[in-house]
N, C-alpha and C positions, 0 to 999 in steps of 0.2 A: 499199555499201548494197544493200538488196534492192528490187526493183521487178518488176512484171509487164510483160514486154516483148512487144510484138506485132510479129512479123517477117513475117507473111503474113496475108492476109485469111482469115476463116473463123469458126468457132464459138468460144465461150468457151474451148475447149480450146487455142486458139492463144495464149492469154495464159499465158506461161511465167514462173514465178518465177525471177529471174536475179539474180546478183550483178553490179552495175554500179558505175561510179565515181560517187562522191558529187559533185554539182555544186558549183561555187565561185561565189559571188555576184560580179557585176560591181559597178562603183562605185555604181550607182544601184539595186542589187538587195538583197533580203534572202533569206537561206537559211532556209526554214521546215521544221521537223520536223513531218511530217504526222501528226496525231493522229486524224483521221477524214476520210473522203471520202464521196461518194455515187455512185450509179449511175443513169444516165438514158439515154433514147434516143440522145442525142448520142454517147455512148460506143459503143453497139453498132452504130450506123450506120457509124462509123469502123472498128470491129472487122470488120464483114462487108464493108465496101467497097460498101455499097448505099445508095441505088440506083446502078446502074452508071453512070447519067448523071453522077453527082457525080464520077466518076473523071476525066472529061475537062473538067470545069468549072474555071475559075480558082479557086485557093484551096480545091480539093476535097480528097478523102480520099487522093489518090495514085492513080497510074495502074496500075502493076504491083505495087506494094507499099505498105503503109501509110505515110502522110506523118507520122503521129504514132506513135512507138514506145511511149511510156508514156502511156496514156489516164488519164482521171480529171479531169473539168472543175471539180470542187468541192474546195476545200481548207480545212480548219480545223486549226490547230496553233499552234506556238510558234516565235518567231523564234530561230534558233540563232546566226546571225551576220549582220552588216550591212556593206555596202560603204561606202567612205570618204565618199561623197556622200549617204548616207542620213541624213535628219533627222527622219523621222516615226516611226521605230521603233528599238528597241534590243533586244539579246538578252533573252529571257524574256517579251517581250510576247506576249499571246495574240491571234491574228489569224484572219481568214478571207478567202477570195478566190475569184473565178471565174477559174481559170487556163487553162481549155480543154485543158490537158494536165498530166501529172505527178502527179496525185492518187493514182495506183495505185503509188506508190513511197514510200519512207520519208522522202525529202527532195525539195524542189523549190525552185528559185530564181525569184523574181518581182520585177518592178520595184516600188518602193515605192508608185508611183501606181496600182497594181493591187490593193493590199491595204488592208484596213480593220480596225480593232480589233474583236475578237469581241464580240458583244452581251453585256452583263452578265446573268448569270442563266442563260445557255444553256450546256449541256455542249458539248464538242467535237463529239459526234455530232449534237446538235440544230443546231449552227451549220453543220455540213457539209451539212445538208439545204436550206440557204437559197439560196446564191449564184445558180446558173443558173436554177432554177425560179422563185424569187421575183423575180429581176431580169426574167425574161421576162414574168411577170404584171404587174409594175409598168410596163414599157414598153408592154404591150398596152393597159392601162387608161388610164394617165396620158398617155403620149406619143402613141400611135397612136389610141387610143379617145377621148381628150380628154373623159373622163367628167366629168359635173357632178353636184352634189348633186341628189337627187330624180329623176334619170334611172332608167330601167328597163334593167337589165343582165342578159343571159342568158349563162351560162357553160356551154358544151357540153363535158363532160369535167370536171365539177366535183370529182371525187373523186381525181384523179391528182395528180402532183407539182406541176405548174403550176396546175391547177384549184383545189386547196385554198388556195393563196396568192391566186389571183384572187378567190375568194369573199370572203376576209377583207379584202383590199385594197379591193375595190369597196364593201364595207360600211363600211370606215373612211372612204371618200371620200363617204359620204352617199347612195349609190345604193340602189335597191330591187333586190335580187339574187334571181334564179331560177337554180338549179343543175340541170343534167341529168346523171344518173348512173344506175347500176344500183340496184335496190331495196335490196340488202344494204348499200349505202353511204349511203342516204338520211339516216339519223340522224346520221351523221358530218357530212354537208354542212349539215344544219340546225344542228348544234352550232357550226359555223364562222361562222354568221350569215346563211345563206341565208333569205330570207323565204318562198320557195316552192321545192319540189323536184319535178322531173319524173323519174319512173322510166321510162327509155327502153325497158325491157322490156315495159312496159304501155301507154305513151302516146308518140305521135309529136309531138315539140315543134313540128315544122313544120306540123302539122295542128290545132294547139290553138286557132287563131283569135286568140291574143294577139300583141301587137306590142311590140317593144323598141327602145330608142334605140341599144343597143349589143349586139352579139353577139361574145363572145370564143370562138372555135372552137378549142379545144384538141384535141378528139377527132378532128376532121376526118371525112372519109368521107361527108359529105352533099353533094348537088349544090348548086351555087351558087343555083339557083332556089329550092330548099327553104329555104336560109338567108336569102335576100332576102325571102321570104314573111313572115318573122316580124319584119322590120325596118320601122320607120316610113320614110316616103319619104325623109327626110334622115338616116336612121340610118347607123351605121357597122358594117362587118363586118371584124373583125380575125382574120386567119389566124395560128394558132400551130402547129398540127399538121396532119397529113393521113394518108391511108391508106398503110400500109406496102406496099412493093413492091420487087422485085429490079431492075427495069430503069429505071423513070421515077419512080414514086411514092415519097415524097409531093411531089416537086418538080413533077411534071406538074399535080397538083391545084392547087398554089399559083400556078404560072405561068398556068394557064388562068383562074383567078379574077382575078388581077391584070390580065390582058389585057382583061378585061371592064369594068374600072373606068371607062373613058372613055365607056362606052355606057349606063350605068345611073345613076339619081339618087343611090343610096346611095354612101357612101365605102367602098372596098375597099382595105385596107392589110394589111401584114404586120408582125408583131413580130419583129425580127431582133436577138436578143441578142448573137450572135457578132460582128456588126460595130458594135455600140454602142460609142461612145467615152467613155461616162461611167459605166462599171461601178462604179468606186470611189465616186463620188458617189451612185449608186443604192444601193450597200450601206450607206452612211452614212444615207441616208433610211430604209432598211429597218431598220437598227439602232435608229433612234429609235422606229419603230412597234413593234418587238419589245419594247423596254424600257418602252414605255408600255402594253403589254398588248394592243395592237390586232391583232397578228399573232403566231401561234405555229406553228412547223413541225410537220407531221404526219408521223410515222415509222411505216411499216408493219412493216418488219423490219430488224434489224441483224445483219450478218455480220462475223466476224473477218477480219483482213487475209489470213490463209491460205486463205480461201474466196472470194476475189474472183471467180473464174470462176463459182462457184455463184450469187453475188449478181447477176452480169450475166445469167446464164441465167434466174434468177427474175424479174428486172425485165423482161426481154425478152418474157416471157409476157403482159405488159400488163394484169394484173389487180390490181396492188397499189394500195391506197388510200394516198395520200401518197407518201412517199419511201422508197427502199431505201438504207440507210446502211452504211458499212464502217468499223469501228474500225481505227486505225493499228496497226502491228506494235509489239510490246512488247520 
């Protein structure tokens, strides 16, 4: 099979299309023919091996060489084969999953408890836009943010991959939603259900005088004091992203904020989708919301499989509204 293999840290040019052995499913695994994947910061952080701090952390990106050879955290496709202990799926089933690796190849093996049926009515490309971004937004709002109907929620970075899902999910949970984004994406964020939109190129949300019960900080980059200023005394600040950097950031931004949690009245927490143990259950929840029309993936651009390095380069620029998706090889 063909896959983009990463043998050394660096630019998207280090993703080399290579012929590799097709994986064989273990007893509890399914072999999935990848019909679509997506590109996100998770992928290019591993590609570049940045921040450098992550290379020496447990479970990090690898010290001298990448720990993941085939990137691609989102998968949508068809079950090609199933191990002898698999009971949830059979060949031909259309599925999607947050795999953390393998999406940049033609096939990937995953445990059946990591995989969910693809939502009815979604194309493979639409389904591939969902797993990591929507799962992150769900964890941030429901699990860490503990959002309640009627609460006021501020989503900083509302037009990106996670942000577009966060706006829709917060609205579906009965919250009053304010989205922060650039002016060119304001109409998009409103169309997703935001009650108010703050154009960060014209207005500083931290100086608006408004208070919120919950701040979902996808964009990062603002000081903790700025973020706390817009929260009620018992409000919650959920870290999702942070400023990019070669050495420490965004890890430094997150660690500093979390270290302050014991000294301030607001809750300060992090949405950690990578270490979440209920990704399949979350995907089933998201499937229900998608099929009910509550949530719709937003796709900015779609690239063919042969242009994965270009897709990564485009997403790394950080200006795409919604998700950047890659169709599978034909």
